[in-house]
C-alpha positions in Angstrom: 75.7 102.3 61.4 79.1 104.0 61.0 81.5 104.1 63.9 83.7 107.0 64.8 87.4 106.1 64.6 89.4 109.4 64.4 89.0 113.1 65.2 89.4 115.9 62.8 91.3 118.3 64.9 92.1 119.5 68.5 93.0 123.1 69.3 95.6 124.1 71.8 96.8 127.5 73.1 100.5 128.2 73.5 102.7 131.0 74.8 105.2 131.0 72.0 104.2 130.0 68.4 107.8 129.4 67.0 108.7 127.3 70.0 105.4 125.3 69.7 106.0 124.7 66.0 109.5 123.4 66.7 108.1 121.1 69.4 105.1 119.8 67.5 106.4 120.0 64.0 110.0 118.8 64.6 110.1 116.8 67.9 106.7 115.3 67.8 106.9 115.0 64.0 110.0 112.9 64.4 108.0 110.5 66.6 104.8 110.4 64.7 106.1 111.1 61.2 104.3 112.9 58.4 104.2 116.3 60.2 103.4 119.3 58.0 103.4 122.9 59.4 100.4 124.9 58.1 100.6 128.5 57.0 100.7 131.1 59.8 97.9 133.5 60.2 99.3 136.8 61.3 97.6 140.0 62.3 99.2 143.4 62.4 99.2 145.5 65.6 96.6 147.7 63.9 94.4 144.7 63.2 94.7 143.4 66.7 93.9 146.8 68.2 91.0 147.3 65.9 89.6 143.8 66.7 89.9 144.6 70.5 88.1 147.9 70.0 85.3 146.2 68.1 85.1 143.4 70.7 84.8 146.0 73.5 82.1 147.9 71.6 80.1 144.7 71.0 80.3 143.8 74.7 79.3 147.3 75.8 76.4 147.7 73.3 75.0 144.2 73.2 76.5 142.6 76.3 77.7 139.8 74.0 81.2 138.4 74.4 83.1 138.4 71.1 86.0 136.3 70.2 89.3 138.2 69.7 91.2 137.1 66.6 94.6 135.8 67.4 97.7 134.7 65.5 97.5 131.0 64.8 99.0 128.2 62.8 99.0 124.4 63.1 100.7 121.1 62.4 99.1 118.3 60.4 99.9 114.7 61.2 98.5 112.8 58.2 94.9 114.1 58.0 94.6 115.1 61.6 95.1 118.9 62.3 96.5 120.4 65.5 95.7 124.1 65.3 98.0 126.2 67.5 96.7 129.6 68.8 98.7 132.2 70.8 97.3 132.7 74.3 95.6 136.1 74.7 96.2 136.3 78.5 98.5 134.8 81.1 97.7 131.2 82.0 99.4 129.7 85.1 101.5 126.7 84.0 101.6 123.6 86.1 104.7 123.0 88.1 107.7 121.6 86.1 107.6 118.3 87.9 103.9 117.6 87.1 103.9 115.6 83.9 100.4 114.1 84.0 97.3 116.3 84.1 94.2 117.5 82.3 93.3 118.8 79.8 95.6 116.5 77.9 96.2 115.9 74.2 96.3 112.1 73.8 97.6 110.7 70.6 97.4 107.0 69.6 100.8 105.5 68.7 102.3 102.1 67.9 104.7 100.2 70.1 107.6 101.3 67.8 106.6 104.9 68.1 106.4 104.9 71.9 109.8 103.4 72.1 111.1 106.0 69.6 109.5 108.7 71.7 111.6 107.7 74.7 114.8 108.3 72.8 113.6 111.5 71.0 112.4 113.1 74.3 115.5 112.1 76.1 117.7 113.5 73.3 115.8 116.8 73.5 116.0 116.8 77.3 112.2 116.8 77.6 111.1 115.3 81.0 108.6 112.4 80.6 106.9 109.7 82.7 106.7 106.2 81.4 106.0 104.3 79.4 103.4 103.3 82.0 101.6 99.9 81.5 97.9 99.5 82.2 96.1 96.2 82.7 92.9 95.3 80.9 90.2 96.5 80.6 91.9 99.9 80.3 91.7 100.8 76.6 95.4 101.9 76.6 98.0 99.3 76.9 100.9 101.7 77.5 101.2 105.5 77.8 104.0 108.1 77.8 103.4 111.5 79.4 105.1 114.8 79.0 104.4 118.5 78.4 104.9 120.9 75.5 106.9 124.1 76.0 103.7 126.0 77.0 102.8 123.5 79.7 100.1 121.6 77.8 99.9 118.0 78.8 100.6 115.4 76.1 100.1 111.6 76.2 101.2 109.1 73.6 99.1 106.0 74.0 99.3 102.5 72.6 95.7 101.3 72.2 94.9 97.8 73.5 94.2 95.4 70.7 
């Protein structure tokens, strides 16, 4: 029987795509390495308006919720893809001092990467908590917590060997 060892992708919503690309592609890419920004999928105002009208018609006629297309892009770390979608409505961000929460994007890193992350985050003035050590049997040996510019929680975690 095969075992699951990695995930294909995880989708996040952001409030500002260029800022998110800088954070994930440049800052997190410096920590994780091998970051590649994917092509941006844009929609014109006319396309967004048309999609909203079609969605409203579908909901009225069929009482079926339709998904509204949204501008999106992504960052690849090796073979793992992190799609980045623009929020379509206001989402209340957690307070600035809250650095740990859910939902949370948790990425496995090495001891060297978590130490590098401390320096990179400090240099970019990104508040963080940790590294926090965890005793066995916790599957994570150490974790570092912070948020992206849109308030999404991120954890870098060194797996226990």
